[in-house]
C-alpha positions in Angstrom: -23.5 5.3 18.4 -20.9 6.7 16.1 -17.9 8.9 15.9 -18.0 12.6 15.2 -15.6 13.6 12.4 -14.7 17.2 11.8 -13.5 18.1 8.4 -11.5 21.3 7.9 -10.7 22.9 4.6 -7.2 22.6 3.2 -5.4 25.9 3.7 -2.2 25.2 1.9 -0.6 22.3 0.0 3.1 21.7 0.5 5.1 20.9 -2.6 7.7 18.9 -0.6 6.2 15.5 -1.4 6.2 16.3 -5.1 9.7 17.7 -4.8 10.8 14.5 -3.1 9.2 12.3 -5.7 10.9 14.2 -8.6 14.2 14.5 -6.9 15.4 11.1 -8.3 14.6 12.3 -11.8 15.1 16.0 -11.8 18.3 16.5 -9.9 18.7 20.2 -10.4 14.9 20.8 -9.7 14.3 23.0 -12.7 11.3 20.9 -13.9 13.1 20.3 -17.2 14.8 17.1 -18.6 18.4 17.8 -19.5 21.6 15.8 -19.5 22.1 16.3 -15.8 19.0 14.3 -14.8 18.8 10.6 -14.3 15.7 10.2 -16.5 17.7 11.6 -19.4 20.0 8.6 -19.2 17.0 6.2 -19.2 15.5 7.9 -22.2 18.8 7.8 -24.0 19.3 4.2 -23.2 15.8 3.2 -24.3 16.2 5.0 -27.6 19.6 3.5 -28.2 18.4 0.0 -27.5 15.3 0.5 -29.7 17.4 1.9 -32.6 20.0 -0.9 -32.2 17.4 -3.7 -32.4 15.4 -2.0 -35.2 18.5 -1.7 -37.3 19.4 -5.3 -36.7 16.0 -6.4 -37.8 16.4 -4.5 -41.1 19.5 -6.6 -41.9 18.0 -10.0 -41.2 
């Protein structure tokens, strides 16, 4: 009539998928954002663009 499904408890969780996910952002794998990481450049760029446009709006 139906299938028998056997569920087993999780014995361990690998951190490799998380490490692979963060590898593009955290290049030196220290779980900190510093100037060696790609996301640092994105944050710097977003702040720079925001400040640039905000200052331009003040002078209009």
